[in-house]
C-alpha positions as CSV (number, residue, x, y, z in Angstrom):
1,M,32.4,-16.7,-31.5
2,V,29.9,-14.3,-30.1
3,D,30.8,-12.4,-26.9
4,T,27.4,-12.7,-25.2
5,F,28.2,-10.1,-22.5
6,K,28.1,-7.4,-25.2
7,T,24.7,-8.3,-26.2
8,L,23.3,-8.0,-22.7
9,G,21.7,-4.8,-21.4
10,G,24.3,-4.7,-18.6
11,A,24.7,-6.5,-15.4
12,P,22.0,-6.4,-12.7
13,S,22.8,-4.3,-9.6
14,I,23.6,-6.0,-6.3
15,G,20.5,-4.6,-5.0
16,S,18.2,-6.0,-7.6
17,V,19.9,-9.5,-7.4
18,F,18.8,-9.6,-3.7
19,S,15.6,-7.7,-3.7
20,Q,12.5,-9.5,-2.4
21,R,9.1,-8.8,-3.7
22,I,6.4,-9.2,-1.0
23,V,2.9,-9.5,-2.5
24,V,0.0,-8.2,-0.4
25,G,-3.2,-9.7,-1.2
26,V,-6.8,-8.4,-0.8
27,G,-7.5,-7.9,2.8
28,D,-3.8,-8.5,3.9
29,M,-0.9,-6.5,4.9
30,A,2.9,-6.7,5.1
31,I,5.4,-4.6,7.0
32,S,9.2,-4.6,6.6
33,N,12.5,-3.1,7.8
34,S,14.4,-4.8,4.8
35,S,15.9,-2.3,2.4
36,N,15.9,-5.1,-0.3
37,A,12.0,-5.5,0.0
38,I,9.4,-4.3,-2.3
39,L,5.9,-4.4,-1.2
40,S,3.3,-4.9,-3.9
41,T,-0.3,-5.0,-4.2
42,Y,-2.3,-5.4,-7.4
43,A,-5.5,-4.2,-8.9
44,L,-6.8,-1.9,-6.0
45,G,-10.3,-1.2,-7.3
46,S,-12.7,-0.3,-4.6
47,C,-10.2,-1.5,-2.1
48,V,-8.0,1.1,-0.4
49,G,-4.1,0.7,0.0
50,V,-2.4,2.3,2.7
51,I,1.2,2.9,2.2
52,A,3.4,4.0,5.2
53,Y,7.1,4.6,5.3
54,D,9.4,5.8,8.1
55,P,12.3,7.3,6.4
56,L,14.6,7.3,9.5
57,L,14.4,3.6,10.1
58,I,13.8,2.5,6.4
59,A,10.8,0.7,7.5
60,G,7.3,0.7,6.3
61,G,4.3,-1.2,5.2
62,L,1.4,-1.8,2.9
63,L,-2.2,-2.6,3.8
64,H,-4.9,-3.5,1.3
65,I,-8.2,-2.8,2.9
66,M,-11.4,-4.5,1.3
67,L,-14.3,-3.0,3.5
68,P,-14.9,-0.2,5.7
69,D,-16.2,-1.7,8.9
70,S,-15.6,-4.9,10.7
71,R,-19.2,-5.0,12.1
72,L,-20.1,-6.4,8.7
73,S,-18.6,-9.7,9.7
74,A,-17.2,-10.0,13.3
75,E,-16.1,-13.6,12.6
76,K,-14.0,-12.5,9.5
77,A,-12.5,-9.7,11.3
78,I,-11.1,-11.9,13.8
79,A,-9.6,-14.3,11.4
80,Q,-8.6,-11.5,8.9
81,P,-8.4,-8.2,10.5
82,S,-6.7,-6.5,7.6
83,M,-9.8,-6.9,5.5
84,F,-11.5,-4.0,7.3
85,A,-10.4,-0.5,7.8
86,D,-11.1,-0.2,11.5
87,T,-9.3,-3.5,12.6
88,G,-6.8,-3.5,9.6
89,L,-5.5,-0.1,10.6
90,R,-5.1,-0.9,14.2
91,A,-3.1,-4.1,13.3
92,F,-1.1,-2.2,10.7
93,F,0.0,0.4,13.2
94,N,0.7,-2.1,15.8
95,G,3.0,-4.0,13.4
96,L,4.8,-0.8,12.4
97,Q,5.3,0.1,16.1
98,G,6.6,-3.4,16.5
99,L,9.4,-2.3,14.1
100,K,10.0,0.7,16.3
101,C,8.4,3.2,13.7
102,D,7.3,6.4,15.2
103,L,3.6,6.9,13.8
104,R,4.0,10.6,13.7
105,R,7.1,10.4,11.6
106,L,5.2,8.1,9.0
107,R,5.0,9.2,5.5
108,I,1.5,7.9,4.3
109,M,0.0,7.6,1.0
110,L,-3.5,6.3,0.1
111,A,-4.5,4.8,-3.2
112,G,-7.6,3.1,-4.5
113,G,-11.3,3.5,-3.7
114,A,-12.5,3.6,-7.4
115,S,-15.9,2.8,-8.6
116,V,-14.6,0.3,-11.1
117,M,-17.8,-1.5,-12.0
118,N,-19.7,1.8,-13.0
119,R,-20.1,5.4,-11.9
120,N,-23.5,4.5,-10.2
121,D,-22.1,1.8,-7.8
122,M,-25.1,1.4,-5.5
123,F,-23.1,0.0,-2.6
124,N,-20.4,2.8,-3.0
125,I,-17.7,0.6,-1.5
126,G,-14.9,2.6,-2.7
127,A,-16.1,5.9,-1.3
128,R,-17.1,4.2,1.9
129,N,-13.6,2.7,2.3
130,I,-11.9,6.1,1.5
131,K,-14.2,7.7,4.1
132,A,-13.4,5.2,6.9
133,V,-9.7,5.3,6.3
134,K,-9.6,9.1,6.3
135,Q,-11.7,9.1,9.6
136,I,-9.5,6.8,11.4
137,L,-6.3,8.4,10.3
138,Y,-7.7,11.8,11.4
139,Q,-8.7,10.4,14.7
140,E,-5.1,9.0,15.2
141,G,-3.7,12.5,14.2
142,L,-1.8,11.1,11.3
143,R,-1.4,13.1,8.2
144,V,-1.6,11.7,4.5
145,I,1.1,13.2,2.3
146,R,-0.3,11.8,-1.0
147,K,-3.8,10.7,-2.2
148,E,-4.6,8.9,-5.4
149,L,-8.3,8.0,-4.6
150,G,-11.6,7.6,-6.5
151,G,-12.1,7.7,-10.1
152,L,-13.1,4.6,-12.2
153,N,-9.5,2.8,-12.7
154,N,-7.8,0.4,-10.7
155,R,-4.3,0.9,-9.3
156,T,-1.3,-1.4,-8.6
157,V,1.2,0.0,-6.3
158,H,4.8,-1.0,-5.4
159,L,6.6,0.3,-2.3
160,N,10.3,0.2,-2.6
161,M,11.7,0.1,0.9
162,S,15.3,1.2,0.1
163,N,14.1,4.7,-1.0
164,G,10.5,5.1,-0.1
165,V,9.3,5.5,-3.6
166,V,5.9,4.2,-4.6
167,D,5.5,3.3,-8.2
168,M,1.7,3.3,-9.2
169,K,0.4,1.7,-12.4
170,T,-3.0,2.5,-13.8
171,P,-4.4,2.0,-17.3
172,D,-3.1,5.5,-18.0
173,G,0.5,4.5,-17.4
174,L,3.2,4.5,-14.5
175,Q,3.8,7.2,-12.1
176,N,6.4,7.5,-9.4
177,F,5.8,9.1,-5.9
178,P,8.6,9.6,-3.5
179,L,7.5,9.5,0.0
180,V,10.7,11.1,1.1
181,K,11.7,14.5,0.1
């Protein structure tokens, strides 16, 4: 008789049994104060992901911005504010404050804004998204501690709410960025 417990790689941790992956789609956002949550967004190309984490509250969020300015489509901005940098960041910060996050305490990381189609992207959406996000964060007096922006490759990011670590996957591999020292 075979003892199947010896052939397993080990029992899962309690945290992994109860963890919840929340997938953030294009033009969407998620905020959480659950230490069991992992916020994920996939294939950030020209889009910009804004990752924010409050280490004191173990709360934060992930915003997947698609376009720089809501004036491109006022109707769409009303229906889906997270799609645009200006309306999305406002909604994102309001949501974080609803969880009692102090915006000045946030550890913020930006990812994305690539030119994935080609180097000579005539619309330059990635660069325009980066510029819009940086400008709004600057106006709000918020500091970004990590930037993984531009280039030619897409990025997938996962924010582990239990420890504030961002796992970022690119075609070159996986990197980990702790947002808390």
